[in-house]
N, C-alpha and C positions, 0 to 999 in steps of 0.2 A: 574331390571329397564331396560328401553330401554334408550340408549344415543342420545341426540339430540345435535349435535355440530355444531360450526360455524368455520369453516377454509377455507382458500383460495384455490380454484382449478383453473386448467387450463381452457382455453376456449374450447379445443377439447379434446373429451375423447376417449380412447381406449376402443372398445367394447360398447360403448354408443350411444346415440342419440344427435346429435347436428342439432338442427332445424333451427338455423339461426347463423349469425355471432355474435361475441362477442361485436360488436359495439352496443351501447345502442341506442334503437329507443324510440318512445313515448309510455308509458305504458298506459294501459287502465284499470289498476286494480281500484278496488273501493277502497276508503279511509276508514280506520277505521277498527277495530276489530269486526267480526261479532259475534252475540250472538243468540244461538238457544235453551237457556234454556226454554225459553217460548213456546217452540213447543214440549217439550218432552212429553206430553200428546197427541198431534195432530200427530205427525210423529212417528208411532209406526209401527215397521216391522213386517210383517206376519212371525212367526216362527211355522211351522206346522210339521207334521209327519204321516206316515202309521205305525201302525195301533192302533186305539183306545184300551182300555182294553177290554179283550175278555169274551163274555158271556159264561154260563155254557154249557158243554156237546159238545164242538167243537173236542176234541181229549182225549181219555182215561178218559173220565166222568170227565173232568177238572171242578173245581167250577168255580162259576161266578166270574169274577175280575172287574166287574162293580159296585165298591164299593166306599165309601167316602174316604177311605185310599188310593186307587189306582188314584182317581182323585185328591187328594192332592199331591201324588208324580207327577202328570202331571201338576199341577200349579207350584210346586216348581222347576221343571226342566227347567222353562222360556218358555216353548212352550206356545202359545196362541191360537193354532188352532190343530184340531186333525181330522183326517179322519177315520171314520168308515169303517170297512170290514166285521167282522163275525156277525154283528148285522143283514145282510140283511136278508129281508123276515120274520123279527120278529118285527113288529110295537110297541108292548109293550116294548121290550127290546130297541128299537132306542129311544122311548119316555124317558126311564128312563136314558139312556145315555145323552140325551138333558138336562135332569133335574140338573144332576149332573155337566155336563160341564157348565151351567149357574151359579150354586153355586161357580164354582172355577175359573170363569173369563176366561172360554175356549169356542172358537167358535167351534161347533161340525157340521162335514158334513157328515150326513148318506150316506153310500153307498146303494142304494135301486134300484137294477137293474129292479125291476118289474115296475118302473115308466117310463124307458128309451125306447121310442118307436117313431115311426114316425107318428105324429098326422094326417099329411095329408093322409097317406095311410089308417089309420084307421078312418079317418073323424071324428075326436073327436071335441067335441063342447065345448063351455066355461064350466068350473067347473068339467070336466071329469078327469082332472089331479088331483086336490085337493080332490076329492072324492075317490080316490085310498086309501088303507088302511094305507100305510107308511104316505104320506102327511097328511092324515086325524088325524093321531096320534101325529105328531110332528111339522106341520106347523105353529101353535101359540106359541111355546114354546120360551123362551128367548135365549137358548143354540143354537137353530137352526140357521145356518148362511148360508147354502147353501147346494148343493149336489154334491157328488163325482158321475158324470154321468158315465164316462167309462174311462178305462185306456188303453193307447196304440192302439188307432184305426188306422186301415189302411186307406188309402185314399178313398176306396169305401164307408167307413162309413160317411164321411164329409157331404154329403148332408142330411142324416138321423139326424145327430148332429144339423146341422143348423135349419132344420124344427122343432127339438124338443126345441132347445133353443129359437125360436122365440115364441112358445106357452108357455114355461116355464116362460119367462119372463113376459108374460101376467097373467099367472095363480098366479106365486110367485113373484111379483115385489120387487126388492131390494134383493133378494136372489142370492148367488153366484152360478154360473153355471161352476162347476170345471171339465175339461177334462185334462188328462195328455197324453203327446205325446212320442213317441219314441225317443231313442238317435241315433247319427250317425251311431253307429256299429250294428244297426238293418238292417235284409237283405232287398234288394228290394222287395223281396216276402211279407215281413212284411209290408213294407212301402206302397207298391202297387203304386209306383212311380218310374222313372228311376233314380232319385237322391233325395238325403235328402233335399237339398234346394228345390226343387219342392215339397217335402212333406210338408214342412213347409209354403212355399208359398200358396199352395192349401187351407191349413187349414185356414190361415189368411183370403184369397179371400173368400171361401166359407161360412165358420163359422161365420166371422165377430166376433171373440172373443173379450173380455175385456183384455184379456192379453193371453201369451202363457207359458204353463208349460211343461218341459220336464225332463226326468231323465237320467243322465248319471254318472255311478260309475267308479271312474277313478281308485280307489286302486285296485292293482293286485298283484299276485304272482306266480312265475313260479315253476315248479315242484322240483326245488331245493331250494325252500325258498326264492329266492331273491324277495325282494319287488320292484315293478314297479308302474306306472302310465300309463293309456292308452294315445297313442300317439295323439288321436285325442279330447282330453279334451278340448283345446283352439279353435279348429276348430268349435267344437259344439257349444260353447259359442259363437264365432264369427258370425256364420251363424243366429242363432236365434236372437241374438242382434241386428244385422243389419236389419233383416226382421222386427222386432218389431220396430225398429226406423223409417222405412219407413212408417209403418203402425200407427205410434204414439200410440202405446200401450206398456206396460210393459212386462217384462220376469220374470218367477219365475224358480228356480233351485232346484236340489236335492243334498244332501250330504249322503255319506254312512256311516252307522254305524255298519254294520254287513255284512259278507259274504252272498251270496245266491248262489253258484254254484261253479263249477269248475274253478279255476284261479282268483277268486274273494277273498278278504279278508276283515276283519274288520279293523278298524284304531287302531294303536298300541299305540297312545298317543293323547293327547289333542292337540298338534301341528298338528297332521294329520287332525284332525276335522276342526281346524281353518284354515289350509291351503285350504281345500277345499271352506270354506265359503268366506274367503278373496278374493281367486281368482274369485269367482262368482261375489262378491260385484265390483270387478274392471271392470266387464262387465255389470254393471247396474242391477243385479238382485234386485228385490223388494220383494221378498220372499224366505225364506229358509226353505226348506222341507228335513226332516231326513227321512231315510229309513233303519231301522224303529224304532219306539218307542217300541211298545209291541212286543215281538217275535212272528212272525206268528206260528200257531200251525200246524204241519203236513206239511207245504209248502216247507220247506227246510229240511237239515240234522239238527240232534241234536246239531252239533257243531256250527252252525250259530246262534248266540245269539246277540240281540239287546240291546237297553237301559234297558228294563224290560225283565227278563228272563221267560222261560215257567211257572215258578212258581210264578211269581209276584214280584221276588226280583230285587232291583236296582243293576245294573252292574258298573264296572269300567266306562264303555263308558257312563252311564247315568251321572255321575259326571263330566266327560270330557266335554259333551254337556252342562251341566248346567253353566260350567265356561265359555264357549265360548258365550252361550246365554247372560249372563250377560254382557259381552263385547258388543255385537251387539244392546243390548237394552240400551246401553248409547251412542253409535254411532249414531243410527237411528235418533236422534232429527235433526242432521244436513244433515246426508247422504240423507234422503228421502226429503230434500228440494231441491235436485238437480236432473237433468236428464242426463242420458249417452250420450255422443257423439261419443267416440272412445276410443279404448285402443291400447297403443303402447308397443311393445315387445322390452326389452332391453338386448342384449346379455351380459353375465356378462364378465367383463375384465380377470377374473380369470379362465374362462371355457374354455376348450380346444376344444370342437366342439359345432356347432349350436345346440341348444335343438331340438329333433325330434318334440315335441309338435309345436315349433315355425315354423319349415318349411312348415307346412300344412297351415298357416294362411297368410293371406295378410297384413303385417305389414304397418301400417299406419306412414310414416315418414315425413308427411306435418305438417306445422306449425300450432299450436293449441294455440290460445289466447295469453297470454303473456309467455308460456311456452318456454325457450330458449334451453335448454339441460338438458339431464339426463345421468347420469353413474350409474351402480352398479356393484359390485365385483362379484355378482351371477346373474343369470337370473332373471330379474325384470319385473312386469307389472305394467303399469301406464294407469289406467282408467281416461280419461279425462271427465268432467262433467261442465255443466252450470246450474246456478240457475233458479229454477221455478218461483221464486218470487222477485229476484233482477236483473234486465237486466245489464249485463256486470259482474256478479259474477261468478268466476270458482273455480274448485276444482279438486283435484287428489287424486286417490285411488291408493297408491303405495304399492305393495306386493312382499313378498320373494317368488319367485317362484320354488326355489330349493326344491327338494323332503326332506321334513323335517327330515326324519330318518336320514339323513347326518350330522343333529345338527350344521349348519353352519350359522352364522349371515351374513346378506347382508348389506354391506356399500354402501348407496345410496347418491349421491349428484345430487341435483336439482336446476337448475338456472332459475328464473322466472324475468322477465324484469320488473324493478321498485318495486320490493317487499321491503318493510320495514320489514314486519314480517307475520306471518300465525298462523291462528287458528289450531293446529294439535291434531287429535284424534288418541291416540295410546292406546291399551288396553282399550279402552271405555273412558279414560280420556282426557278432553280437555285442552290443554296448549297453552299459546300465547309464541310463538317462534320468537326471533328476527332473521332477515336475515343479512347476511355479504354480502354486495354489491349485493342483491338479491339471493343469494345462502343460501340453506339449506342443512345440512348434517345430515342423519339419519341412525342410526344403527337399523336394522330390524330384529327380531329374527326369527328363524325357523319357517315357517308357519304363520308368522304374516304379518300386513299390517298397513299402516297409511294413514288417511285421512286428507288431507293438503289443507286450504282454504286461499290462500295469500290476503294480502291487502297492500296497499301503505300508 
């Protein structure tokens, strides 16, 4: 159990963030305990993954895993969306996957590269897209939600994507046009721009997407087996979140569930999976995507195993992801009622050095709403949100950013002007926590976070 305590703390914090003096001003908090239970069926976060259960004959004459049993596993995992990969070029197989997805409340995205083209260059006319073999097979099925159009395109592809998106929306209205972008550690040759920020900005300006999705896998390991995280994981979140906010579109992010090459590693515990998720939520991500669900066949080394192994068996990571998903699917009723505004980085009072990930970011120390001050014993993220439905309502996603393999709790103190209490989601459970003179003390477990919605 997480501890939610109320003890007096001083006005100035060592290693924390003091946003204003301790002199009490006029609080603009809304009155009354908010309740989001009636939005549990409306506010459902997209929890997705690469790749869907694999068809027959991909490697070593493997059997088909597009079965009732495998799609039951998929539903039980807590995922509600899946991206196809190996079904490409096989309309009958994509149709079968769509039908099974619908039976198990899964939104299926076929990867159908045969449809991705520049309709202006080819002088396509109305009806040409949906007449292609893939769309013709799956376009009317309940499980079909959209298409995985392309992954990690360079900037030279953006105009083609924009042209195709315009035509796609006319041919398949209401379907999701899904493109995933590079992370910050991609080379300039891959990005085809001089900077990562330029890459994301160009994509938004040219393609005019409904959201931005990108992958960044933070879990690393050196040649001596020392577990690390990428230094630029927060910088990546910051760049994309800010540019999405400027464009008034949301962001979706990825979580690593397996290794995929030299220096990368699988998560060692449920805490490491949850750590990735909670940090992404602190930057306003509205979609959590796992890489991968079914282990890609022949794509990486045999040692890289995802949630489902090469033989269709559930792994330890499957059950860890399932546990985290259950937490997310209790939190989303409130979380999705808010929009991200900024994230504040709190250096832990017990930490000797500034976190390398913090150094790459432009930390926001300006006043936000009624937040007066924050202190954490460990490095802490404070995502700041405002309500989409109630003017003046504010919320905070507070996460223990410390690398969870160290297994240390973060003691966090938050002072909010005029707060009588807060609705606090922790482990997906909502609790009414009373404030002590506007102050809340939280003990946040390794890899965990708390979503705090104050009231007066």
